[in-house]
C-alpha positions in Angstrom: -90.5 -200.7 -211.7 -94.2 -200.6 -212.7 -95.7 -198.3 -215.3 -97.6 -196.6 -212.5 -94.5 -195.9 -210.5 -92.8 -194.5 -213.7 -95.7 -192.3 -214.3 -95.7 -190.9 -210.8 -92.0 -190.3 -211.0 -92.5 -188.3 -214.2 -95.2 -186.2 -212.5 -92.8 -185.4 -209.6 -95.7 -184.9 -207.2 -96.0 -186.3 -203.7 -97.4 -189.8 -204.2 -97.6 -193.2 -202.7 -98.7 -196.8 -203.5 -100.0 -199.2 -200.9 -100.8 -202.9 -201.4 -103.7 -204.3 -199.4 -103.7 -207.9 -198.1 -105.4 -209.6 -195.2 -107.0 -206.3 -194.2 -103.6 -204.5 -193.9 -102.0 -201.9 -196.1 -98.3 -202.0 -196.9 -96.5 -199.0 -198.4 -94.7 -200.1 -201.6 -93.7 -196.8 -203.2 -93.3 -193.2 -201.9 -92.0 -189.9 -203.3 -92.1 -186.3 -202.1 -91.3 -184.7 -198.8 -94.3 -185.8 -196.8 -93.9 -188.2 -194.0 -95.4 -191.7 -194.3 -97.7 -190.9 -191.4 -99.1 -187.8 -193.1 -99.7 -189.7 -196.3 -101.4 -192.5 -194.4 -103.6 -189.8 -192.7 -104.7 -188.5 -196.1 -105.7 -191.9 -197.5 -107.5 -192.7 -194.2 -109.6 -189.5 -194.6 -110.8 -190.6 -198.0 -114.2 -192.2 -198.0 -114.1 -195.7 -199.5 -114.7 -195.3 -203.2 -112.7 -196.0 -206.5 -111.7 -192.4 -207.0 -112.1 -189.6 -204.5 -110.6 -186.2 -203.9 -109.7 -184.5 -200.7 -109.5 -180.7 -200.1 -107.0 -179.7 -197.5 -107.5 -176.0 -197.9 -109.1 -173.6 -200.4 -106.5 -174.6 -203.0 -104.6 -177.8 -201.9 -106.0 -181.1 -203.2 -105.2 -184.8 -203.2 -106.6 -187.7 -205.0 -106.9 -191.3 -203.7 -107.6 -194.2 -206.1 -108.5 -197.6 -204.8 -108.3 -200.4 -207.4 -108.3 -204.1 -206.6 -105.4 -204.6 -204.0 -103.9 -201.1 -204.6 -104.4 -197.7 -203.0 -102.7 -194.8 -204.9 -102.3 -191.3 -203.5 -101.6 -188.5 -205.9 -100.7 -185.1 -204.4 -101.3 -183.0 -202.5 -101.0 -180.4 -205.3 -101.9 -176.8 -205.5 -104.8 -176.0 -207.8 -104.4 -172.6 -209.2 -107.9 -171.9 -210.6 -109.9 -173.4 -207.8 -110.8 -170.1 -206.2 -112.8 -169.1 -209.3 -114.4 -172.5 -209.4 -115.7 -172.6 -205.8 -116.0 -168.8 -205.2 -113.3 -168.5 -202.6 -111.3 -165.5 -203.7 -108.5 -164.0 -201.8 -106.8 -166.9 -200.0 -103.4 -168.2 -200.9 -101.8 -171.2 -199.4 -98.2 -171.1 -198.6 -96.1 -173.8 -196.8 -92.5 -172.7 -196.9 -90.0 -175.6 -197.3 -92.7 -178.0 -196.1 -94.5 -179.2 -199.2 -92.6 -179.9 -202.5 -95.4 -180.0 -205.0 -96.6 -178.4 -208.3 -99.2 -175.8 -209.1 -101.7 -177.2 -211.6 -105.1 -176.2 -213.0 -108.1 -178.4 -212.3 -108.0 -179.6 -215.9 -104.4 -180.7 -215.6 -104.9 -182.5 -212.3 -108.0 -184.3 -213.6 -106.1 -185.5 -216.7 -103.4 -186.9 -214.5 -105.9 -188.9 -212.6 -107.5 -190.0 -215.9 -104.1 -191.3 -217.1 -103.5 -193.1 -213.9 -106.9 -194.9 -214.2 -106.1 -195.8 -217.8 -102.7 -197.3 -216.7 -104.7 -199.3 -214.1 -107.1 -200.5 -216.8 -109.9 -198.9 -214.9 -110.8 -195.9 -217.0 -113.5 -193.4 -216.1 -114.9 -190.5 -218.2 -113.2 -187.2 -217.7 -116.5 -185.6 -216.8 -117.0 -188.2 -213.9 -113.5 -187.3 -212.6 -114.3 -183.6 -212.7 -117.5 -184.2 -210.8 -115.6 -186.1 -208.2 -113.2 -183.2 -207.9 -116.1 -180.8 -207.3 -117.4 -183.1 -204.5 -114.0 -183.3 -202.7 -114.3 -184.1 -199.0 -112.5 -181.7 -196.6 -109.5 -183.1 -194.7 -107.6 -180.9 -192.3 -104.5 -183.1 -192.6 -102.0 -180.3 -192.3 -103.6 -178.3 -189.5 -101.7 -175.2 -188.5 -98.9 -175.6 -191.2 -101.0 -173.4 -193.5 -100.4 -169.7 -194.0 -103.4 -167.8 -195.5 -102.5 -164.6 -197.1 -105.4 -162.2 -197.7 -105.6 -159.8 -200.7 -108.4 -157.4 -199.8 -109.1 -153.8 -200.6 -108.6 -152.7 -197.0 -105.4 -154.6 -196.4 -102.4 -152.7 -195.0 -99.2 -152.4 -196.9 -96.1 -154.1 -195.7 -94.7 -152.0 -192.9 -91.2 -150.6 -192.6 -90.2 -152.8 -189.7 -90.8 -156.0 -191.7 -88.7 -154.6 -194.6 -86.0 -153.6 -192.1 -86.0 -157.0 -190.5 -85.6 -158.8 -193.9 -82.9 -156.4 -195.1 -81.0 -156.8 -191.9 -81.2 -160.7 -192.0 -80.0 -160.6 -195.6 -77.1 -158.2 -194.9 -76.0 -160.4 -192.0 -76.3 -163.6 -193.9 -78.9 -164.8 -191.3 -80.6 -167.4 -193.6 -82.3 -169.2 -190.7 -84.2 -166.1 -189.6 -85.8 -165.4 -193.0 -88.6 -168.0 -193.1 -89.9 -166.9 -189.7 -89.8 -163.2 -190.6 -91.5 -163.9 -193.9 -94.2 -166.1 -192.5 -95.0 -163.7 -189.7 -95.6 -160.9 -192.3 -97.8 -163.2 -194.3 -99.8 -164.1 -191.2 -100.2 -160.4 -190.4 -102.0 -159.8 -193.7 -99.9 -156.7 -194.4 -99.5 -157.0 -198.2 -102.1 -154.7 -199.7 -103.5 -154.5 -203.1 -100.9 -153.6 -205.7 -102.9 -154.3 -208.8 -106.7 -153.9 -209.4 -108.7 -157.1 -209.9 -105.5 -159.2 -210.5 -104.3 -161.1 -207.5 -101.3 -162.7 -209.4 -100.2 -159.3 -210.6 -100.6 -157.9 -207.1 -98.3 -160.5 -205.5 -95.8 -160.2 -208.4 -95.6 -156.4 -207.8 -95.1 -157.1 -204.1 -92.3 -159.5 -204.9 -90.6 -157.0 -207.2 -90.9 -154.2 -204.6 -89.4 -156.6 -202.0 -86.5 -157.4 -204.3 -85.8 -153.7 -204.9 -85.9 -152.8 -201.1 -83.8 -155.8 -200.1 -81.2 -155.0 -202.8 -79.9 -152.3 -200.5 -78.4 -155.1 -198.4 -75.9 -155.7 -201.2 -74.7 -152.2 -201.0 -74.4 -152.4 -197.2 -71.9 -155.2 -197.5 -70.0 -153.6 -200.4 -71.2 -155.4 -203.5 -70.4 -153.8 -206.8 -73.4 -151.7 -208.0 -73.3 -153.2 -211.5 -73.4 -156.7 -210.0 -76.2 -155.9 -207.6 -78.4 -154.4 -210.4 -77.7 -157.3 -212.7 -78.9 -159.7 -210.0 -82.0 -157.4 -209.5 -82.9 -157.7 -213.1 -82.5 -161.5 -213.0 -84.7 -161.8 -209.9 -87.4 -159.7 -211.6 -87.3 -161.8 -214.8 -87.7 -165.0 -212.7 -90.7 -163.5 -210.9 -92.4 -162.4 -214.2 -92.2 -166.0 -215.6 -94.2 -167.5 -212.7 -97.8 -168.5 -213.2 -99.3 -168.7 -209.7 -99.4 -166.8 -206.5 -97.9 -169.8 -204.7 -94.9 -169.9 -207.0 -94.3 -166.1 -206.5 -94.5 -166.4 -202.7 -92.0 -169.3 -202.7 -89.8 -167.3 -205.1 -89.7 -164.3 -202.6 -88.4 -166.6 -199.9 -85.9 -168.3 -202.3 -84.6 -164.9 -203.5 -84.2 -163.7 -200.0 -82.2 -166.8 -199.1 -80.1 -166.3 -202.3 -79.4 -162.7 -201.3 -78.4 -163.6 -197.8 -76.1 -166.4 -199.0 -74.4 -163.9 -201.4 -74.0 -161.4 -198.6 -72.5 -163.9 -196.3 -70.1 -165.1 -199.0 -69.1 -161.6 -199.8 -68.4 -160.8 -196.1 -66.5 -164.0 -195.6 -64.3 -163.2 -198.6 -63.1 -160.0 -196.7 -61.6 -162.3 -194.0 -59.3 -165.2 -193.7 -61.0 -168.5 -192.7 -60.1 -168.3 -189.0 -61.2 -164.7 -188.7 -64.4 -165.5 -190.6 -65.2 -168.3 -188.2 -64.8 -166.1 -185.2 -66.8 -163.3 -186.9 -69.8 -165.5 -187.6 -69.7 -167.1 -184.2 -69.9 -163.8 -182.5 -72.4 -162.4 -184.9 -74.7 -165.3 -184.1 -74.1 -165.3 -180.3 -72.4 -162.1 -179.1 -73.2 -163.0 -175.4 -71.2 -166.2 -175.6 -69.1 -166.9 -172.5 -66.1 -167.8 -174.8 -63.1 -165.6 -174.0 -60.7 -164.3 -176.6 -58.4 -167.2 -175.6 -61.2 -169.7 -176.1 -61.9 -168.2 -179.6 -58.2 -168.3 -180.4 -57.9 -172.0 -179.4 -61.0 -172.8 -181.6 -59.2 -171.5 -184.7 -55.7 -172.6 -183.7 -54.2 -169.1 -183.4 -52.5 -167.3 -180.6 -54.6 -164.9 -178.6 -52.4 -162.0 -179.7 -52.4 -163.0 -183.4 -56.2 -163.4 -183.4 -56.7 -160.0 -181.8 -54.4 -158.2 -184.2 -55.7 -160.0 -187.3 -59.3 -159.5 -186.3 -58.9 -155.8 -185.8 -57.0 -155.5 -189.1 -59.5 -157.4 -191.2 -62.8 -156.5 -189.5 -62.0 -152.9 -188.6 -62.8 -153.2 -184.9 -61.4 -155.2 -182.0 -63.1 -158.4 -180.9 -64.5 -156.7 -177.8 -65.8 -153.8 -179.8 -67.4 -156.2 -182.3 -69.1 -158.0 -179.4 -70.5 -154.7 -178.3 -71.7 -153.8 -181.7 -73.4 -157.1 -182.1 -75.1 -156.8 -178.8 -76.3 -153.3 -179.6 -77.5 -154.7 -183.0 -79.7 -157.3 -181.2 -80.8 -154.8 -178.6 -82.1 -152.4 -181.2 -84.5 -155.1 -182.5 -85.9 -155.5 -179.0 -86.3 -151.8 -178.6 -88.2 -151.6 -181.8 -90.2 -154.8 -181.7 -90.7 -155.9 -178.1 -92.3 -154.6 -174.9 -89.2 -155.3 -172.9 -88.1 -152.6 -170.5 -84.7 -151.0 -171.1 -83.3 -152.7 -167.9 -84.6 -156.1 -169.2 -82.8 -155.6 -172.5 -79.6 -154.6 -170.7 -79.7 -157.8 -168.7 -80.6 -159.9 -171.7 -77.4 -158.8 -173.5 -75.1 -159.1 -170.5 -74.6 -155.4 -169.8 -73.5 -154.7 -166.2 -76.6 -152.6 -165.6 -79.0 -150.2 -167.4 -76.6 -147.3 -167.0 -73.8 -149.3 -168.6 -76.1 -150.3 -171.5 -77.2 -146.7 -172.0 -73.6 -145.5 -172.2 -72.5 -148.2 -174.7 -75.7 -147.7 -176.7 -75.2 -144.0 -177.0 -71.5 -144.4 -177.9 -72.3 -146.5 -181.0 -75.6 -145.0 -182.1 -75.5 -141.4 -180.9 -78.9 -141.7 -179.1 -80.0 -143.1 -175.8 -82.1 -146.3 -175.6 -84.9 -144.3 -174.1 -84.9 -141.9 -177.0 -84.8 -144.8 -179.5 -87.8 -146.5 -177.7 -89.8 -143.3 -177.6 -89.1 -142.4 -181.3 -88.2 -145.3 -183.4 -87.2 -143.1 -186.3 -84.0 -142.1 -184.4 -82.6 -145.7 -184.7 -84.3 -147.5 -187.6 -81.5 -146.6 -190.1 -78.7 -147.6 -187.8 -76.4 -150.0 -189.6 -73.9 -152.4 -188.0 -71.7 -152.4 -191.2 -71.1 -148.7 -191.0 -68.5 -149.6 -188.4 -67.0 -152.7 -190.0 -64.3 -153.3 -192.6 -63.1 -149.7 -192.4 -59.6 -150.0 -190.8 -58.6 -146.9 -189.0 -62.1 -145.5 -188.5 -62.6 -146.9 -185.0 
């Protein structure tokens, strides 16, 4: 392996090396999570010059070096101080689970380019490299994959329904739902200013508040208080060590996923493996056409044994659990959609609107119409109030 490849591996940034021959470029080295096509699009966007920079957003940059028969791509990387340099305050780039890269200052990135050029025996003065950085050409390589989060004085604060959605997903171990919930909130701009004249402190404060709010999910599933608060302290320490807004935003999502994973593990521990498998299958899809006999065959149990064991371990029967899960999903639609009550009833396989209303009232104590007219009547309803309490139902 060449010294260039070793250096790129040490940087652990997205990077690629192409060899040019007979007018064609062949990829010889690649690292990072970007597709080859995306990397090719980046180097194609770079005007032909020995060293050139590309700006993909207000804070995401790449460098393309062309030397003899080689083309080297370094990045994209997040430049943490660029907003002060180019006068674009307030925008934060976030690409959840899409871009594995580092957060660097302009000085650090330019020194990395300088070292690459020295390894190529084609050195340039640092001042020349910095000038090239300032003249970076814009390349909209990533298109709609960006999320721009605004920190402005008139921004709204995160609303209750976002917090509820995250806490619910964590408590239910719904890891897949978290990135979408999180990204939708970022796109809404509902974060607010939580520290005067300090954007990093503002997003750190938001992260700490999010952790404290979502910590309640641990109590919902029965985690020991001491354990929950110890985890809270660890999350906060991790957040405080971070040096950029991008790192903090990524940490919020990572912490949410960790919380959801812990909740799912804790819930599964309350059940034997077959019961746990049925539990999570119904939690994910309570309208499945699978009968109790189908579920029993899937876990190699008799129908009677599955029914008895499920009721004993979960606290409700399989059919009651189906109802609870359907009500759980229906509440989200009542709170967050424009669907009519009859449409929600049909969506979750109730016989008709009247049947839906009876079942809804039985489990929540209010009617769907009342919940739709005054959300406060239902926002604190918790599925787990009915589970893992044998004898209650």
